[in-house]
N, C-alpha and C positions, 0 to 999 in steps of 0.2 A: 608533691605539692603543685609544680607546674603541670602535671598531667591531669590534675583534678580541675585546675583553673581554665585550662586550655579549651575544653568544650563550651565555656561560658561565652567565649567569643562569637559562637554562632548565634547566640541569642541577645548578646549585648555588644554593640559596636565598640563601646568603650574599652573593652578588654582585647581588641585587636592591637592596640598600640602598647608599646612598652610602659609608658608613664601610667597606664591604667592597670596593666597586668601584674607589675612588680609589687605594688602594695597589696595586692589581693594574694599574690602567692606568698608574701610574707606573713600575712594573716592566717592563711590556711596552714602554713607550716607551723606556727605557734599553736593553732587549734589542734593540730595532729598530735604535737608532743605532749601538750597539756591534757588533751583528752585521753591519750594512752596512759598517763599517769593516773588520772582520776578513774579510768576503767579498771587498772590494775588494783587500786585500793578498794574499789567496789566489788570485785570478784574474789579477792583472796584475804585471808585475815590480816590484820594490821602488822603483826609481827613478821609475817612473811613478805608483805609488800615493801616493808623497810629495806630488806635484804636485796630484793629484786631491782636492778636497775631499769630506769625507764627505756633505755636503749633497746633492752631485750623485746619489750612490748612493741615498740615502734618498728623493730625488725620483723616481728611476726605479722603486724598488720600490713607492713610494706610488701612482705612476701606474698601474701594473699592478693593484695591489689596487683602486684606485678604478674601473678599468674593470670588473674582475670584479664587484665589489660593485654597480655600475650595471646589469649585465646581469641580476642576481638581484633587484634591488629591484622592487617593484611600483609601477607608474605611477599616482599619484594625481592627475594632472592632468587626466584625461579629463573627470570630472564637473564640472569648474569652470565657472562661468557665463561665457558669452562676453562679450567686452568691449563697452561701449556703442557702437553704430554711430552715427557722426558723419557727417552729410551737409551739405555747404556748397553754396551756390548756384553756378551755372556762371559767373556774373559774377566770383565771388571766385576761382575757379580760373583763368579767363582773365587776370585782373588779376595774380595771383600769378605765372603763367607768364610773363607779358610783363615784369614787374619783373625776375625772374630772368635771363631772356635778356638784358636790357639790362645788368644787373649782371655777367653772365658775358662778354660782349663787352668791358666796361670793364676788368675784372680781366685778361682775356687781353691786351688792348693794353697795359695798365700792366706786366704781366709781360714783354711782349716789349721795351718801350721802356726799363724801368728795370733797374738792377743796378750792377755795378761800373763799367760805361760806359754812360751815358745816351744814347739815340738819339731821333731825331724820326721822324714818320710818313714824312717824304720819304726818309729812309734805308731804311726798310722797303719803300717803293714802288721805289726803285732796285734793292734786293737782289732783289725779285721778278722784275725785268726784266732782272736780270743785269748791271746797270750801277753796282752799288755798288764802293767802294773796298775795298782788301784788308782794312783794320781792320774796317769794317762788315760785310764778307762773313764774316771770322772769328767776330766776335761773335753774328751771327744764326745762322750754322751751329751754333753750340754752343748758342744760347739757345732757339730755336724748338723743337727737339726735346724740351727740357726742360719747356717750357711744355705741349706737346701731350702729353707723358707725365703730367704733374701733372693736366691736365684729364681725359684718358681714365682714369687710375687712380682718380681721385675719383669718376668717374661709375660705373666698374665696381664699386668697393666699395660704393658707395650702392646700386646695383641688387642686388648679392649680398646685402647687409643686408636690404633689402626682402623679398627671397624667403626668407631664413632666418627673419625674424620672423614672416612669414606662415605658414610651415610648422610652426614650433614653437610658435607663439601665445605666445612668450615676448618680452616688450619689451624685455628686456636682452640679447637673443641678437644675435650678429654673426658673420661668418665665422671671426674668430679664436678664438671661444669653442668652435667645433666642430672645432678642431685643423687645419683647412685651411691657414691661414696659417702655423701652425707647422710643419706638414709641408713646406710649400714653402719655408720659411726653413731647414729642416734640410738639404734638398737643395742649395739654393744655397750655404749656408756650407760643406757638404762639398766641393763643387767649389772655391770660393774658397780654402779653407785647404788643400787637397791638391793642387790643380792650379793654381797661381798664373797660369800662362800662359793659362787657359781665357778665351775671349772672352765676349761678352754672350750669344750664342746658346748656349753651352755652359751658362751660369748659368741662362739661362731654361729650357732643357731639364731640367736638374737640379731646378728649382723645379717644373716640371710634374710630375716623376716623384715628388718628395717629396709633393705635393699629392695626386697619385692615390693613392699607397699609404696616406696618412693617412686620406683620404676613404673608400677601400675598407674599412679597418680600421673606422672609426666606422660607416659605414652597414651594413657586414656584421654587427657586433655589436648595432646598433640595430634591425635589420630584424625581429627575432624579435617585437618588440612593435608591429610596424606603424609604426615610425618615431614613436612617440609622444614628446612633447616632454620629459618628465623623462629617460627613458632616453636619448635622443639627446644632449641637453645635458650630462648627466653623463658618458657615454662621451667625447663631444668634449672636455669639460675635462680628463678623464683623459688623453687623447692629447696635448692641448696642453701639459699638465704635463710629460710625458715628452719632448716635443719641446724644450722649453725646456731641459731637463736635458741633453738630447744636444748642443744647441747650446753650452751652457756647457762641456761637455767638450771639444768640438771647438776651442773658443777657447782653452781652458786648455792643451791638449797640442800646439797648432800653433806655428808659427814667430810671433814678436811682430808681424812685418810683415804676415803674412797675417791675424792677429787683428785688427790695425787695419782693414784692409779689409773683413773680415767685419762688424765692429762698424758701420762707416760705412754698409755696405749694410743692415744690420739696422735702423738709425735711420730708414730710409725716405728716402733721398736719391735725387734725379733727376740727379745730377751724371754728366756724361759719357754721357748718353743720345744716341743717333742716330735718325734716321727709321726705319730698318730695325728698331730695337728696339720702336718703339710700333706697328708695323704689325699684328702678331698681336693686340695689345690692342683695336685699332680694329675688327678683324674680329669678334672675339669679343663685344665690346660691341654692335655693330650687330645680331648674331645674338640676343643676349640681350634687347635692347630689343623686337625684333620678336616673339620668343617670348612675352615678359612682356605685350606689347600684345594678342597674339592669345588668350592664355589668361588675360586680365584676370578674366573672370567665375570661372573655376576657382580663382585666387587668393583672390577674396572668399570663396568657399564654404569653401576649406581653412582660412582664417583664422578662421572663426567657431566651429566645434566639431567633435566627432567624428560626430555623428549626421546633420546636415543634408546633408553631401555624399553619404552613403550613401543617404539616402532619396531623393536625387535621381539615383541611379545612377552616382555618381562612385566610381571605384576609388581610395580614399583613399591607400593605401600606395604604389600606382604613380605617383599625381600627385605625392605628396610627394617620392618618389625622383626623378622628372624635374626638379622645381624644385631639388633640392638638387645634383644634377649640374650644372645650369646655374650655380648659385652657386659650385660648386667651379671651374669653368672660368673664371668671372669673376675669382674671388679669386686663382687661380693666375697668370692672365695679369697682373693688376695687380702682384702681388708680384714676378714676374719683370721687369716694367718699371720699378718704382719702389720695390722693397723693401717692407719691413713697415710699413705705415702704419695705425695703429690708430684706433679711435673713429669713423671715417667711416661704417662700416657700421652703426653704432649711433645716431649723431646724426642724419643725413641723413633716414632714414626716419621717425623721431620728429617732427623738424621739419615734414617733408612732411605727416604726417597731422594735426598741429596746425594747419597752414595751410589744407589743402584737404579735410580729412575722410578717411574710411577707405577710400574706393572706390580700388581699385587702378589703374583707368583714369586717375585723377587723381594718385594717390600716386607712380606709376612715374616719369612725367616730371618732376614737381617734385623727387622725391628725386634723380634723375640730375642735374639742374641743380644742386641744392644741394651734392651731393657734388662737382662739378667746381669750383664756385665756392670750396668750403672748402679743398680740397687746393691749388688754383692760388694762392689767397690766402695760404696757409701757406707754399708754395714762395716766393712773392714776398717776403713779410716775411723769411723765412730768408735770402734773397740780399741783402737791402738794409739790414736793421737794423743789422748790424755790418760792412758791406762795407768792404774786399774779403774779409773772412773770411765764412763761411756757417754757417748752422744748417740742419739737415735738416728737410724737410717733416714727417717723422714726429714729430720733437720738438715742432714747432708745433702740429700737430693734437692731440697729447697734452695740451699746455696749454689748448686749448680744450675737449677732449672730457672730461677728467677732472672739472672742476666740473659739467659737464652730466650726466655719469653719477652723480654724487653727488645731483644734484638729482632725478634719476629715482628713485634708491633712496629718497629721503625721500618723495617724492610716493607711491611705491608703497606705503609703509608707511601712509600716511594713508588 
């Protein structure tokens, strides 16, 4: 509402003052809510309109308006001073990596052995050799894919967050804020709520399709400004807002049983995963790590400023697009394998830079290890803290990530 009233000040001097603009903003806000409700009842049948909250419609309208506004706003982030370059010693990097590898192995073993049924290392050895009993075989056949899904999803989201933060030079950016995770969630929820018999591959394919559509929309609208950070993040936030509204609409209008399945998946659960479900994620993660390692110098340049990469002959828009496409693939595969898990793409890169500096040759491996440890730990705690009942990994990462996000906001203000 304020954004709609603000341009009127150019034509009417009375709106330049607060006493003139405030009543107009109030009237415009009332018209938006009332108009959304009238539009809803005009476009859909009465029995459906009763069930759909007006807030869903206003969110959709607001998302479209935000995207249009973002494509017209001038990007003021280009002249900002580059962040301070932090360089740590090689010994710090090697020590940190070794500690994280040990921690990762320990968390993975604990996740395999602990749960509603506690096992021993001997049981795992017998299972690997095909000599375990029926109970142990059943437990490990269902638990090991969950652990692998948590490890790989955490690593993929952390790598995607590292790429997004480098490209946008926004320390608070992550795949979810660009609408990629939201688009993948819309595709998956659409299949879960409309085709209840769809298998895991169907859900994964729908998640890929949703992520592809949302990313094409975001990148297409942001390409006009050379993928500059303000426009890219604002367009992505608008698409993410619209995706959330669509998800709410699908859940409201669907069968309650399917809605429960959708909410379980949206919370970031690894329940029911199988080895074929995590195979595409493993392949994409391997490719992503290889590309990030090979283009580590380009990542360092892109994350500095607008001018330095161009002076060195780098096609900045093309490089940004390549890294963003890779982050989309990583995010989509992670969402398809483990649902929507938030804050990993935000927390892991920040923690990695705090530990080993800002060189991406060191940030990438440390962030990948941190992401894997974080999600696997969250999944382990969720399965054991109230066993045999379970809490999803997404809820646990939110409990960890929210305080850290607030800490980053306070620190950025300082």
